[in-house]
N, C-alpha and C positions, 0 to 999 in steps of 0.2 A: 444617746444618739450613736455613739461609737459602737455599742453592742448591736444595734439594729443594722448598721453598715456591715459589721463583721458577719452577721447572720446571712445577709443578702449575698455577700461575696462567697460565702461557703456554699450556698445553694447553687450559684452560678458555676463554681468550680466542679461540683459534683455532676451537674448537667453536662458540662463540657467533657468530662472523663467518660461518662456513659455514652455519649455520641461518638467518640473517637475509638472506643475499645471493641467494636464489633469484629467478630472473627470471620475469615473467609471460608466459604463452603467449597470443598473440593480442591482448592488450590493452596490452602494454607494462608495464614494471615501475614501480611507484610508489615513493615515498620509504619508507624503512624506518621502521616505526612502533614506538616504544618502548612497551612495556607493563609494568605492574607485576605482581608475582607470577608471573614467567616460569617459575620452577621448578615451582610447583604446576600451572600451565597445561600444562607439558610432561607431567607425570605423568598428567594427566586427558585428554590428547589435545586440549588447548586451542590458543590462538593461537600459542604457540611452535612447535608442530609442524604447524600448519594449512597445507594446500596453497595457501591463498589469501593467506597472510601476506605483506605488503609489496606486494601488487598493487593496482591501481586499476581499478574496474569502472564502466562507464557504466550508471546506473540511471535509468530513466524514472519520472516521476510524472505524475499528472494536473495540468495547470498551473493549474487553478482548481477545487478541490474541498475546500473547508473542511468539517470540521476535519482532513481527511487531508493536504491541502497548501494552504498559505496563503502568498502572496507578500508579502514585507515591503517597506517603502519603499526599502530599499537594493538590491532585486532578489533577495535571498536568500529561501529558503523555510523555513518551519517547518510543524508539523502532525504528526498521528499517523504517517503513512507515512514522512515525512522523519525523524522522531526515532527511529522503530523501526529503520529501515535503518542510521542512523548509530550507534545503540547496538549493533546487531549487528556492524557493521563494527569498532567499537572492541573488542568482545569477541573477535572472530576475527582481528584484526590486519590488515585490509585497508582500503582507502580507497574512497570513492564519489564519482563525478562525476555530480551530479544533472542530469537532462535533462528539463525540463518540456515537455510536449506534450499535444495533445488526446487524450482517452482513447481515441478510435477509432483513433488512430495507434500505440498502444503495441504491440499484437500484431503488426501488419505490420512494425514496427521490430525486434521480436524475431526474427521469421521471416527477415528480410533481414540479420540480424546487425549492424544499425546500433547496437544497444545490447546490453548483456549481460543485463540483468534489468529487470523492471518491476513497479511497484505502482500502485495507483489505485483502492483499494477494489474490486478485481477478484474477482467471485464465481467460485468454482470450479465449473465446469460441464463436463458430458461433451463438449459441442460445442467448448469452448475447449481441452479436453485433446487434441483432434485436432491442434492446432497448437503447443501449449506444454506444458511440465511445470510443475506447481504444487508449492509448498512445503506443509508442514503449515499448517493455517489459523492466521492470526495475529489474526483478529477474526471475530465473528459478526455478520452484518448482515441486516436485514429491510427490506422495502419499506414505505414509508409513503404513505398517500393524504393529500394536502394540498389544502385549499380556502380560499376567503375565510372570514373569521370569521363572516359572516352568510349563508353559502351554504345552510345548512339540510341539508347532507349529513353524516350521521353513521355510515353504513355503506355497504357495497358495493352494496346494493340501490338506494341513492339515486342511482346513476350512470346509471340507465335514461334514455335520451334525451339524455345529457350528452356533452360532449367532454372527453377526458382527454389532457393533454400528457405526452409521454414523450421522454426523451433518446435519440437514435439510438444503437444498438449496446449498450444497457444491459439489465440484468435487468428494469428497469421497462418498457422497450419490449417485451421478450419476453413478460412477464406480460400486458401489455395485448393483444398479438396473440392470446395463448392464451385470454383471458377476455372479449374484447370482445362476442362473441355471447351468452355466458352472462349478462352483466349489461347488455347492450343499449346500449353506448356507442360513440362514434366516437373514433379516435385522431388526435391532432395530433403528428406527429413533428418534433422540433426538434433543433438541433445541440448545444446545451449546457444546463446547469442554469439559467443566468441567463435564457435564453430561455423555458424552461418556466414559471419563476416570473413573468416579465413577462406571459406569455400569460394566466395566471390573474388577475393584478392588473388587466389591461386588459379582462377579460371575453371574451377570445378563446378561452379554455378554462375549463371549470368546475372542473377539478381537475388535479393533477399527481401523478406517481409519482416518488418519490425515495428514496434510501437514508435510513433513519430517522436514523442518527447525524448525517448531513450536514445534513438539513433542520431537525432539531430544534436543532442547534447554531446554524445561521444565524438561525432564529427567536429563539432565546435571546439572541443578541447584537444583535438589533434590525435585522437585515439585510432582513427581509421583513415589514415592518409591514402588518398587515391580513390576514395569512395564519395558518392554524393547522393542526395535524396532526389530521385528522378520524379516521383509522384508523392506529394505530401500526404494525400489521403486517398487510398484505394476504396475505402468504404465510408459510411456515415459515422463520424465519431460517436462513441458511446460512453456510458458511465462506467467507472471502475469503483469497486467498493471493498470495504472491510468485511471479512467473512467469519462466521462461527458455525459450529456443528448445528445441523438443522434441528430446530426445536429446543436448543439448549443455550445457556449463557445469555438469557434475555437481559439481565442486568448490565452485562458488559456491552451488549449491543445498544441498549438505551443510552449508556454513558458515552459511547462513541458518537452517536447521533447528537446528543446534547452538547458534548464537548466540541464537536465539529462546528455546530452553530455558534458557539461562544468564540472560538478562535477566528471564525470568519467575521464576526461582529466587531472584535477588538483589533483586527488588523494583523494578527499573528499569522494567519493562513497566507495572506498575500505576501507577507515578508518572507515566509519559507519558500514560496514559489519563485519569488524574485531572485533568490540566490542561485537558481538553477536554470531559469528560462531567459530568453532574450539574448 
């Protein structure tokens, strides 16, 4: 009887080693990640059987876009994007190598295969779909109009004859280009969010366009004293997604979508958002 048990245990051990030792293609193999509940995960098509298990992927984030990405004193990052991708990686059994960069550099880095995937509160648009593939939306995001507290602008009609600051390459900039004639304002195109806020504070612009969750969080924590959200949504809120180079990294994309569904189902997703909203 003991011999039979020993033989069964040996077969189980060999099968486990074969399942965890697969190498990564293109990115190099990462350390094997131990996960709990491996038997249940295998039955459900989870991390134990995932094509990405044990691999490490280079994932870009916007280097300065609170609350989606926030650099800590030790150089590490936290935030909605960072914590969601890490939670998904844990659920699917892969590792992430976070690559902070300017938002405008993320899609070029994907196209050149410098990175494997990218986040950055990136709106899912038909134009971007020409270059990248998007995941299921992991957040709904709308554009906010922000002014000084005493600016006297309470709606879009109040922009007539004004200057609106917008961050280059963003949905805010695209919206401004499309609606500048309709509302009669000029556009001041700037490289980053900090520059748009400074322009309004210094009187170089009358208003700025920014993602609502971003700017509302920054105002909430006292980062932009003297500014307020004048219009919470200048457009219909749309989905934002995780992106990979078009036609590539299908396994990583599937893992993101599968992992997103898992962390929504087990409450992890809501817990992450609760730390930055409200």
